[in-house]
C-alpha positions as CSV (number, residue, x, y, z in Angstrom):
1,X,22.1,-5.2,41.8
2,X,21.4,-6.6,38.4
3,X,24.1,-9.2,37.0
4,X,25.7,-8.0,33.7
5,X,24.9,-10.0,30.6
6,X,27.7,-11.9,28.8
7,X,28.5,-10.6,25.6
8,X,28.7,-14.0,24.1
9,X,28.5,-17.8,24.9
10,X,29.8,-21.1,23.2
11,X,27.1,-23.5,22.3
12,X,28.3,-27.0,21.2
13,X,25.7,-29.0,19.0
14,X,26.8,-32.7,18.9
15,X,24.8,-35.0,16.9
16,X,25.6,-38.6,15.4
17,X,24.0,-37.5,11.9
18,X,23.9,-34.3,9.8
19,X,23.1,-31.9,12.9
20,X,20.2,-30.4,10.9
21,X,17.9,-31.4,13.7
22,X,19.6,-30.1,16.6
23,X,20.8,-26.8,14.7
24,X,17.0,-26.1,14.1
25,X,16.3,-26.4,17.6
26,X,19.4,-24.3,18.7
27,X,18.1,-21.7,16.4
28,X,14.5,-21.5,17.9
29,X,16.3,-21.0,21.4
30,X,19.1,-18.4,20.3
31,X,16.4,-16.1,18.5
32,X,15.2,-15.4,22.0
33,X,18.6,-14.0,23.3
34,X,19.6,-11.7,20.3
35,X,21.2,-9.5,22.6
36,X,24.0,-12.1,23.2
37,X,26.1,-13.4,20.5
38,X,26.4,-17.2,20.3
39,X,29.5,-18.9,19.1
40,X,28.3,-22.2,17.5
41,X,30.5,-25.3,17.6
42,X,28.6,-27.8,15.2
43,X,30.0,-31.3,15.9
44,X,28.1,-33.9,13.5
45,X,28.6,-37.6,12.5
46,X,29.9,-38.2,16.0
47,X,29.8,-42.1,16.2
48,X,32.6,-43.3,17.9
49,X,34.6,-42.9,21.1
50,X,37.5,-41.4,19.4
51,X,35.3,-38.9,17.5
52,X,33.6,-38.2,20.8
53,X,36.8,-37.5,22.6
54,X,37.8,-34.9,20.2
55,X,34.6,-33.3,20.6
56,X,35.1,-33.2,24.5
57,X,38.5,-31.5,24.1
58,X,37.0,-28.8,22.3
59,X,34.4,-28.4,24.8
60,X,37.0,-28.3,27.5
61,X,39.0,-25.4,25.4
62,X,35.7,-23.4,25.0
63,X,33.0,-24.3,27.7
64,X,29.4,-23.5,27.1
65,X,26.1,-24.9,26.6
66,X,26.0,-28.5,25.1
67,X,22.9,-29.9,23.1
68,X,23.0,-33.3,21.6
69,X,21.4,-35.9,19.9
70,X,23.1,-39.2,20.1
71,X,21.5,-42.5,20.2
72,X,24.6,-44.5,21.5
73,X,23.8,-44.9,25.4
74,X,27.7,-45.1,26.2
75,X,28.6,-42.2,24.1
76,X,25.8,-40.1,25.5
77,X,26.6,-41.3,29.1
78,X,30.6,-40.2,28.5
79,X,29.4,-36.9,27.3
80,X,27.3,-36.0,30.2
81,X,29.9,-37.1,32.6
82,X,32.5,-35.1,31.2
83,X,30.1,-32.1,30.9
84,X,29.4,-32.5,34.6
85,X,32.9,-32.7,35.5
86,X,33.4,-29.2,33.7
87,X,30.3,-28.0,35.3
88,X,28.8,-27.1,32.0
89,X,25.1,-27.9,31.2
90,X,24.3,-30.6,28.9
91,X,21.1,-31.5,27.6
92,X,19.7,-34.3,25.1
93,X,17.3,-32.4,23.2
94,X,15.0,-35.3,22.2
95,X,14.8,-37.1,25.4
96,X,11.6,-35.2,26.6
97,X,10.0,-35.7,23.4
98,X,10.8,-39.4,23.2
99,X,9.6,-39.8,26.6
100,X,6.0,-38.6,25.8
101,X,6.0,-40.6,22.7
102,X,6.6,-44.0,24.9
103,X,4.3,-43.0,27.7
104,X,1.4,-42.4,25.0
105,X,2.3,-45.3,22.4
106,X,3.2,-47.8,25.5
107,X,6.3,-48.9,23.4
108,X,10.0,-48.1,23.6
109,X,11.6,-46.3,20.7
110,X,14.0,-48.0,18.4
111,X,17.3,-45.9,18.4
112,X,18.1,-45.2,14.7
113,X,21.3,-43.2,14.0
114,X,20.4,-40.3,11.4
115,X,17.0,-42.2,11.2
116,X,15.2,-38.7,10.3
117,X,17.6,-38.8,7.0
118,X,16.8,-42.4,6.1
119,X,16.3,-42.7,2.0
120,X,12.8,-43.8,1.9
121,X,9.9,-42.7,-0.4
122,X,9.3,-39.5,1.4
123,X,13.0,-38.4,1.1
124,X,12.7,-38.9,-2.9
125,X,9.5,-37.3,-2.9
126,X,11.0,-34.1,-1.4
127,X,13.9,-34.1,-4.0
128,X,11.6,-34.4,-6.7
129,X,9.5,-31.5,-5.3
130,X,12.6,-29.6,-5.1
131,X,13.5,-30.4,-8.5
132,X,10.3,-29.5,-9.6
133,X,10.0,-26.1,-7.9
134,X,13.7,-25.0,-9.1
135,X,12.6,-25.8,-12.9
136,X,9.4,-24.0,-12.3
137,X,10.9,-20.6,-10.8
138,X,9.8,-17.1,-11.8
139,X,7.1,-18.4,-14.2
140,X,9.0,-21.0,-16.4
141,X,7.3,-23.7,-18.0
142,X,3.7,-22.6,-17.5
143,X,2.4,-25.5,-19.3
144,X,3.0,-27.7,-16.1
145,X,0.9,-25.5,-13.7
146,X,-1.3,-28.4,-13.3
147,X,1.4,-30.5,-12.1
148,X,2.1,-28.3,-8.8
149,X,1.0,-28.6,-5.5
150,X,1.0,-25.0,-5.1
151,X,1.2,-22.0,-7.4
152,X,2.5,-18.6,-5.6
153,X,1.5,-15.3,-7.3
154,X,2.9,-11.8,-6.7
155,X,4.8,-9.0,-7.8
156,X,8.3,-8.6,-7.7
157,X,10.1,-8.7,-4.4
158,X,7.4,-10.4,-2.4
159,X,9.5,-13.7,-1.5
160,X,8.3,-15.9,-4.0
161,X,11.2,-17.8,-4.9
162,X,12.7,-18.4,-1.2
163,X,9.2,-19.4,-0.1
164,X,8.6,-21.8,-2.9
165,X,12.1,-23.6,-2.0
166,X,11.1,-23.9,1.4
167,X,7.6,-25.4,0.5
168,X,9.6,-27.7,-1.9
169,X,11.9,-28.9,1.1
170,X,8.6,-29.9,2.9
171,X,7.7,-32.0,-0.1
172,X,5.3,-29.7,-2.0
173,X,5.8,-29.2,-5.8
174,X,5.8,-25.4,-6.1
175,X,5.7,-23.1,-8.9
176,X,5.8,-19.3,-8.7
177,X,4.5,-16.7,-11.2
178,X,5.4,-13.0,-11.2
179,X,2.4,-10.6,-11.6
180,X,3.1,-7.5,-13.9
181,X,-0.2,-5.3,-14.6
182,X,0.6,-4.7,-18.2
183,X,1.6,-8.4,-19.2
184,X,-1.2,-11.0,-19.4
185,X,-1.2,-13.8,-17.0
186,X,-0.4,-17.3,-18.2
187,X,-3.7,-18.9,-19.7
188,X,-2.9,-21.9,-17.7
189,X,-3.1,-19.8,-14.7
190,X,-6.4,-18.5,-15.4
191,X,-7.7,-22.2,-15.9
192,X,-5.8,-23.7,-13.2
193,X,-8.9,-25.9,-12.3
194,X,-8.3,-27.5,-8.8
195,X,-4.6,-26.2,-8.4
196,X,-4.2,-24.5,-5.2
197,X,-3.1,-20.8,-6.0
198,X,-2.0,-18.2,-3.4
199,X,-1.1,-14.5,-3.8
200,X,1.7,-12.9,-1.9
201,X,1.6,-8.9,-1.1
202,X,3.8,-6.6,1.2
203,X,3.8,-3.1,2.2
204,X,4.6,-0.5,-0.7
205,X,7.4,0.7,1.5
206,X,8.9,-2.6,2.3
207,X,8.9,-3.5,-1.4
208,X,10.5,-0.3,-2.7
209,X,13.1,-0.7,-0.2
210,X,13.8,-4.2,-0.9
211,X,13.8,-3.2,-4.7
212,X,16.2,-0.2,-4.3
213,X,18.8,-2.8,-2.5
214,X,18.4,-4.9,-5.3
215,X,18.9,-2.2,-7.9
216,X,22.0,-0.9,-6.2
217,X,23.5,-4.3,-5.9
218,X,22.7,-5.3,-9.6
219,X,21.8,-2.5,-11.5
220,X,19.7,-4.2,-13.7
221,X,16.7,-2.2,-13.7
222,X,15.5,1.7,-14.0
223,X,15.6,3.0,-10.3
224,X,12.7,5.5,-10.6
225,X,9.9,3.2,-11.9
226,X,10.8,0.2,-10.0
227,X,11.0,1.8,-6.7
228,X,8.1,4.3,-7.1
229,X,5.6,3.8,-4.3
230,X,2.7,4.9,-6.1
231,X,3.3,2.5,-8.8
232,X,4.1,-0.2,-6.3
233,X,0.7,0.6,-4.7
234,X,-1.2,0.0,-8.2
235,X,0.7,-3.5,-8.5
236,X,-0.4,-4.3,-5.0
237,X,-4.1,-3.5,-5.9
238,X,-3.8,-5.5,-9.1
239,X,-2.8,-8.4,-7.0
240,X,-5.4,-8.0,-4.6
241,X,-8.2,-7.7,-7.3
242,X,-6.9,-10.7,-9.2
243,X,-6.7,-13.0,-6.2
244,X,-10.3,-11.8,-5.2
245,X,-11.7,-12.3,-8.9
246,X,-10.2,-16.0,-8.7
247,X,-10.9,-16.6,-5.0
248,X,-7.4,-17.0,-4.2
249,X,-6.3,-16.3,-0.6
250,X,-3.9,-13.4,-0.2
251,X,-1.1,-13.3,2.6
252,X,0.9,-10.3,3.5
253,X,4.4,-11.0,4.0
254,X,5.6,-7.6,5.4
255,X,6.4,-8.7,8.7
256,X,6.7,-12.5,8.1
257,X,9.6,-14.7,7.9
258,X,9.8,-17.2,4.9
259,X,9.0,-20.0,7.5
260,X,5.9,-18.0,8.6
261,X,4.8,-17.4,5.2
262,X,5.1,-21.1,4.3
263,X,3.2,-22.0,7.6
264,X,0.3,-19.6,6.4
265,X,0.3,-21.0,2.8
266,X,0.0,-24.7,4.2
267,X,-2.9,-23.6,6.4
268,X,-4.9,-22.2,3.5
269,X,-3.8,-25.4,1.4
270,X,-5.0,-27.9,4.1
271,X,-8.4,-26.0,4.3
272,X,-8.8,-25.9,0.6
273,X,-8.1,-29.6,0.6
274,X,-10.6,-30.5,3.3
275,X,-13.4,-28.5,1.4
276,X,-12.5,-30.2,-1.9
277,X,-12.7,-33.8,-0.2
278,X,-16.2,-32.9,1.3
């Protein structure tokens, strides 16, 4: 007889830094079990025995899966021993990855608390990219297009802004330009030169639905024209023709998450960079 699935489970995420890394790893696993609700307990900046003791009390009161990224060996050992006494799984999520690095490089790691968040040049580059992207959202400051790493074009509700912000968090200065058939493109875009430009589209049904939800929430446009499927099809055709004329790649985001769209953009971006360097 098949075992009944639980309706929910507790998930303790313990980190000696901000918890962003372990939360991202956990989300990748949780999505595979969408039929079971996870109750997440995020314990960040756990760096002392006193802080760990409070976490252990919470684990005891709500036992479940424990994932951790703690570099202090004494704290890690205390956590694992306590979880073993409660008979709950406890996994150091970066341990396997670090073993592969050590084996391949032939050198041990140098444990650094919150090392992925060190304020180095790369960190400030990402901040600079994010500031640039926010300032150039929705076609603003078109004179600066040549300063962008990536320019995203697309009609309304093709996820241009969230995709731009995601790329900025990866360190790419990104600007997005809305496409409206009856409004000319910024001349800077037509003469973008070596700037990488990519077009986003989606199915007419998807765009119509998203636009309808927006109009109902904000009541900021005429509903009939904005969600008309035939007019949306014309906008999509306009986008395709524009991108074809300029040799810009086109990505259909209908069934893609923002992360998947960004990954596809970066693949095209990398290919373009290789061609330019050859």
